[in-house]
Each structure stands twice: as C-alpha cells, then as structure tokens.
N, C-alpha and C positions, 0 to 999 in steps of 0.2 A: 391515246393520241392527244393530243392540244389542239383543245377546241377553247373560245373565246366571241368577246361582242367583233366586227367590226373594228378598224378605228384608221379615219381615212374613207377616203370613197373605194364601191368595192365597183366590177365591168359587170354587169347583168347579162348573162346567157341568154345565148340567142334563145335556148328552147323555156329559158323563162320568161319573157318576151313573152313571145306566145299566148303563154298558156296565165298571160295575167292579163294581156289585150289590152285594154284602157284601165285601169285600174293600174294604182303604182306599183312594186315591189322593194317591199323595202328587207336590205338584206340585218336578221337579225342575230346570225350564228356564222362560224366562218373553223375551220378546221386545217391542220400544216397537211394534211393528204391533197388538199386545195375544194377538197367540200365545201358547201355552198348554202341558208338556211334561207330563205326571201318571206315575206309576212305578203298577203296579197290580200286585203280583204278579209269572210273570213279565212280562211284560206290558209295549210304553210308547205312552199315547193321547196322541198332539199333537191339537193344535182348536186353530182358528182362528176370529175371530169375522166374521160375516158383514161382504163391502166395506173389511180385512184387505188385499186382493190378495195374498195368498198363496192359491198350488192347491196343498190337500194330492191332489187326485184329480190331477195333473200329477203331482204325484211318486208317489202310488205307481201310476200306468205306470212312471215313472221306474226304480224300484228293483226292480217285476218283471226288468224287464232287465238291469239289472246286476246282480243276482244272478243269472247265469248266470256272472256269467265272474267275479266277484270275496266277499268279503268283507260282505255288508249286511244290512238285515234283513227277516224276510220279513212280505212283508203278509200280518194274522192279516184284514182287514178296514175300508175305508173307503165314510163316508158324507156325510148334509149332511142340515141344519132351517134353519130363516130361522136361528137367532141364529149355523151359521158350521156349521163341516167339522170331523171326526176323523178319526186315519188311526191304525191301532192299531195296532203291528211286536211281531212275537216279541223280547226282549232278546236282548245279542249278551254272547259274555263280553268281559272286561275294564272298563274306567272314561278316563270320560271326560282327554281330556292332560289339563286343567284341574282336576284335582285337587288337593286340598290335596299330597297324597307326592311330586305331579310337581309344583309348583308349587315344591316346597324339590329338584325335582329335577331343573333342567332343561333342563342334560346332555344326558339323558338322554329328556329329553321328545321333543324337539326332532328331536332323533336316530332316535326311531318316525315322528315329523311324516312327518319327509321320507324316509325313508324304503321309509315306508308310502303318503305321496302318486304315489312313485318308481313302486312298486306294481304300486295303482294303474290307474294313466298305459299302465304297459304291459300287464296285465291288460284293459283294455275296450276289448276291438275297433273300431277308428278306422270303416271298411270295413261296420260292421252297425250304428253305432248310427244311428239317425231322430235324432235333439234336436241344437237345432242350438242355440253360444251367441257366435255370432258377434259380434264390432265391429256388425255390418251388426245384427243383430237386435236388441242389446243400446241403440247407439245411436236404436233406435225406440225405448224405453222410457222416456231420460233421462226426469227430475222436473225438466223446463223452473222449475216454479210455485214449488222448491226456492233458497233461495236462501242465501246464504255463513252465516249460521248454523245452519243447516244440515248446512253440511258438514264434514269433521276436520275440527282444526284446522291442519292440512298443509295445505291449500287455502285458504283461509278470504280469504288475502291476494289473493285472483283477484278478486274483489271481487264479483263478477256470473256469472249460467251462460252468458250469451254469450258471458266472456272464452275459460270454462269450459270451453265449445264446439267454441270454433276451438282448442283447444287439442286437440282428440280428435278434429278433421272429416280430420286425414292416422291413421292409423293407421301402426306400424312392423310388415316383414314379418312374416310368420310363423314364429317360428324352429323350430316343431315341432307339427303338426295334433296333440291328443289330444283324446280324450274327460273330458271336464274335470271335477269333484265339484261345482264352480258358486258352492257356502261353501266354503273350505276352510279358513276357521277352528280354532284350535286346536283346538274344542271339539267336533268332530264328528269328531274320529281319538280310536276306543278303545286300548288300549294295555291291556295284560295286565300279568301279577303280574312277569315274565321282564322283561319293561321293556322290548317287540317292537308294534310296529302289534299289532293283534286286530280290527280292522276299521276302517269308517266309520258314518260316517247322517248326514242330514240330507241330500236327494235332490236339495230342487222346482227348483232349476236345471241339476242335468247336463246337459249338453253338449259339443260340437264346434265347438273352440276352441281356441287357443295356449295353452299349456302353461305361460305368464308369466300368463296371466289369475287362473288358480291361484296360481301360485310366489310373484304378488307377493300377490296376500292373504295370504298363507301366511305370508310373513317380518314382513309389517305386524305381522299380530296376535301373534308374537312379541313387541313392541312392550308392550302391554296385557295378557301375559300371564301375563310373565315380567320386562321387561324389556327393559334397552339390551342392546347383544350375543350376541341369539341370532338373529338373518339367516346373516349365513353357515356358520353350526355347520346351521343347516337348510338349506343350499345345497351341504354339502358332501357332509353325507344321501343327500339326491335326489340327485347327482352333476352338480350343474352350476356355473361360474362368473356369477358377479355379473352383472343387462343392468339397469343403471341407467335408461336410456331404456327398458325395456318396462318394468320395475318403476315405474316414475310415472308412464307413462298409465296402466296398466292398474290403478291404484290410483284415480285419479281418477276412471277410467270406473268401479270402483265409487262409491266415492264415489254419482255420481250421478245409480246407476240404484238 
C-alpha cells in the first residue's frame, strides 16, 4: 500500500481532535486507503476510516506482544466509532528513514534499515509468536478484483490476476522462518542521530513468515525512496546474499495482497 507525507491540507477526524484536546494535531503520514497518522505532542495517533480494511485493534495486539522483545511504540489507547478506528502510541526517539537528511545520505539509511531488520528478526521469538503472515494466509486475502492497472509497474506485464496467481501457486521453500515485521518499507524504520536503527513502527501485519517476505519489500522500497543501487548494500548490512527467486515471489505476493 502506497503511503507518503501529506501534500496539502488534511481534514482532522473528530476522534483525533478529541484525543488531541488543546494540543495541535500535525498530519505526518497518509496512505491510499485513507489512513492518517498525526503527531500530537509526544504521541502519535493513527486513524483509519471505517471500511478501509486496516485493523488498528490487531496492530495494538501485535505491538503489545512485540514490545517485550524489541523497540516498538508503546500503546496508550485504542478505540473505534462509526467513522473509523484509532491507535495512540508514545513517540520513540529518532525519525523515519525517509526524512530529507537520510535521503541525502542513503548509504547510512540503508545500512540502518538492513541491520535494524536483522536485529528485529533475531529479537522476536518464533516459538512464542501467535501471529501468522505465511504464504497460505496471505494468498487467502489476495485482491482477486484487482488488475494490472493497480499493480506496481514491475508486474503489469503479467496481464491478469489469473496469471499472477499461477506464479504464486508454488512458493519457494522457506529460507529461514522468523517473526516478520509485515511492512518493512523504509519509512517504518526509525533512525537515531547516530545513524543507527532506533526502532520500528507500523506492525499491523506482523507474523511468522520466511525472512524474505520482509527482505523483498525492504530492498524494493529503496528504489522509490533513495533511487537505484541501494538493494545490495541493504542486504549486506542485513548479512545475507541476494536471492532473486524469493525476492521476485514475495514482491508479487506483496503487490497482490
């Protein structure tokens, strides 16, 4: 799902205004499903409209579990009304890996992302994870109504959902089972002033899967956040050799789910 900093004015939902009280609510992020993230003092408020398919209650459960093992936001409040859902978390140190200062220094940014993702995979215990992000569970949620016009340009040549699903029918063997982040795009890594990973955010899909489900997306996101040439440095920082087969498979699966 595409997301970026808001371009222009953003209407603040009533629930966010109520949560903010007298503090200003600054819109810092939005996605194509209508989800918004606001900074309110030392808190962040995520809001998603009803019917968006984004489940902030599920993310709150995942955050509470992951916080026992890794640096992730502390959940302060979660709720919903007829207009949408909200999730309030405490701010973490550091800033997104796509801030201008890191876009000007992509070598530092991708190193932090790669090392940070490896640290996350090492820290979250597979044997204790109750959440699933495996291929079968994701294939069950494939957007069969979507067509090539909705896909990344890398996949539009496939021409139809039927052909894409045929390619996804047989997944490559699992390289290493880990607790995946679930949305390892560059913006979800926080970088501190020292240039190191300071934590991770956005855990709505966290669950057990092959580590390449995360690595394929993390390396892919370097293309649109930093330009060409940064995939290999990220993999080197993570400590793994390129795997074109698994990368291609998990990028297609990501596009269709």
